[in-house]
C-alpha positions in Angstrom: 5.5 211.3 243.0 5.7 215.1 243.8 8.6 217.2 241.8 10.9 218.7 243.5 10.2 222.7 243.4 13.7 223.9 241.9 13.7 222.1 238.6 15.8 224.8 236.7 16.1 223.8 233.3 13.6 220.8 232.9 10.9 222.4 234.7 8.9 223.4 231.4 9.6 220.1 229.5 8.4 218.3 232.7 5.2 220.4 232.5 4.5 219.3 229.0 5.4 215.8 229.4 2.5 215.9 232.3 0.3 217.3 230.6 0.6 214.8 228.0 -0.3 212.3 230.4 3.0 211.2 231.2 3.8 210.5 235.0 7.1 211.1 236.8 8.3 207.7 238.1 11.5 208.7 240.0 14.2 211.2 240.0 17.7 209.8 238.9 21.0 210.0 240.8 22.6 211.8 237.7 22.2 215.7 237.8 18.6 216.9 236.2 17.3 213.4 234.9 13.8 212.0 235.4 12.3 208.9 234.4 8.7 209.2 233.2 6.2 206.4 231.8 3.2 206.5 229.9 1.6 203.2 229.7 4.2 200.4 229.4 6.4 203.0 228.0 9.7 204.2 230.3 11.7 207.4 229.4 14.6 209.2 230.5 14.5 213.0 230.3 18.0 214.1 231.1 19.3 217.7 230.9 23.0 217.2 231.2 25.0 220.4 232.7 27.7 220.4 230.0 28.0 219.9 226.4 29.7 216.7 226.7 29.5 213.8 228.8 31.4 212.4 231.9 31.1 208.9 231.2 33.7 206.7 230.0 32.4 203.7 231.3 29.7 201.7 230.2 28.1 200.6 233.0 28.3 203.7 234.9 26.0 205.0 232.3 23.5 202.4 232.6 23.3 202.6 236.3 23.4 206.2 236.3 20.5 206.7 233.8 19.2 203.6 234.6 18.8 202.7 230.9 18.3 199.2 231.4 14.9 200.0 232.7 13.7 202.3 229.7 12.9 202.0 226.2 14.0 206.1 224.9 16.2 208.4 226.3 15.3 212.2 225.6 18.4 214.6 226.0 17.7 218.6 226.3 21.0 220.1 226.0 22.3 222.9 224.0 24.1 220.5 221.9 22.1 217.5 222.4 23.6 215.6 219.0 27.1 215.8 220.3 26.1 214.0 223.3 23.8 211.1 221.6 26.9 210.8 219.1 28.9 210.2 222.2 26.7 207.8 223.9 26.0 205.8 220.7 29.8 205.5 220.0 30.3 204.0 223.8 27.2 202.1 223.5 29.0 200.6 220.5 32.2 199.8 221.7 30.5 197.9 224.9 28.6 196.0 222.4 31.5 195.3 220.2 34.1 194.6 222.8 31.9 192.9 225.7 28.5 191.8 223.8 26.4 194.1 225.8 23.5 195.0 223.7 21.2 198.1 224.8 18.5 199.3 222.8 17.5 202.6 224.2 16.1 205.0 221.4 17.8 208.2 221.7 15.8 211.4 221.0 17.7 215.3 221.2 16.4 218.3 222.1 18.0 221.7 221.7 17.3 223.8 224.4 17.5 226.7 221.7 14.0 225.9 220.5 12.9 223.7 223.6 9.2 224.4 223.3 8.5 222.9 219.9 11.9 220.3 220.5 9.9 218.7 223.1 6.5 218.7 221.4 8.3 216.9 218.3 10.1 214.6 220.9 6.7 213.5 222.3 5.1 213.1 219.0 8.2 210.9 218.3 7.9 208.8 221.3 4.5 208.1 220.4 5.2 207.2 216.6 8.2 204.9 217.6 6.3 202.8 221.1 2.5 203.3 220.1 1.9 199.6 220.8 3.1 200.3 224.5 0.9 203.3 225.1 -2.4 202.8 223.4 -4.9 200.1 221.9 -5.3 199.9 218.3 -8.3 200.3 216.1 -8.2 198.5 212.8 -8.6 200.7 209.8 -10.3 199.7 206.7 -7.8 201.3 204.5 -4.6 198.9 203.1 -0.9 200.1 203.4 0.4 202.5 201.0 3.9 200.5 201.0 2.9 196.8 200.9 -0.7 197.0 199.7 -1.4 193.7 201.5 -1.6 194.4 205.4 -4.2 196.7 207.0 -3.5 199.4 208.9 -3.9 199.6 212.8 -4.9 203.1 213.9 -3.4 204.5 217.6 -4.7 207.7 219.0 -3.4 210.2 221.2 -4.5 212.8 223.7 -5.7 216.1 222.7 -2.8 218.8 223.1 -2.0 222.4 222.1 0.6 222.2 219.2 2.9 225.1 219.4 3.9 223.9 215.5 0.2 223.9 214.4 -1.0 227.1 216.5 -4.1 224.9 217.6 -5.6 222.1 219.4 -4.3 218.9 217.8 -4.8 215.0 218.0 -2.1 212.5 216.8 -2.7 209.7 215.1 -0.3 206.7 214.4 -1.1 204.1 211.7 0.8 201.0 211.6 0.8 198.6 209.0 0.6 194.6 210.6 2.2 193.1 207.9 5.5 195.2 206.8 5.5 197.8 210.3 5.1 200.9 207.9 4.5 203.8 210.9 2.6 206.7 209.5 2.3 209.7 212.3 -0.5 212.6 211.4 -1.4 215.2 213.5 -5.0 216.8 213.0 -5.7 220.4 213.7 -9.0 220.6 216.1 -9.5 224.0 215.8 -8.0 227.3 215.2 -7.1 229.7 218.1 
């Protein structure tokens, strides 16, 4: 699917997701919001136009952002944690009053440092949902926490890291017994 030419605030973020092998599935009806996918992982990337959310009804929120189809929601805003807190309270109220549960992982990215924030968001998505994106390779290392399980290594694409100032590769190690997750970034070369 082609991305509309006028992307406003999400243009650079979507371009970074595209470089990290995410593809745009659809444009959502809510302001500047897109559904992306990589492997079996579906993510909403949303840039609210205001620092507060106008949703007061849980069903409208789920329909607008199609939260029933995604595993994660990345919020890019000047105050993302305020919006995340409001959405979490709305989801908790829906679960408490109506028994409706939604296990969407929310990740906030501040517009003040969007480049590094989007990079960290992608690294966190890889860490949280490694099983949905990549195939594991068994490593002959014991888990440092439980000392009983073997670590499985998930490797992700090479990319230019703003944090490390060079080409990097991310690995995620997951213990098959206790579920420990370790994320490591390896610097490939200095630029």
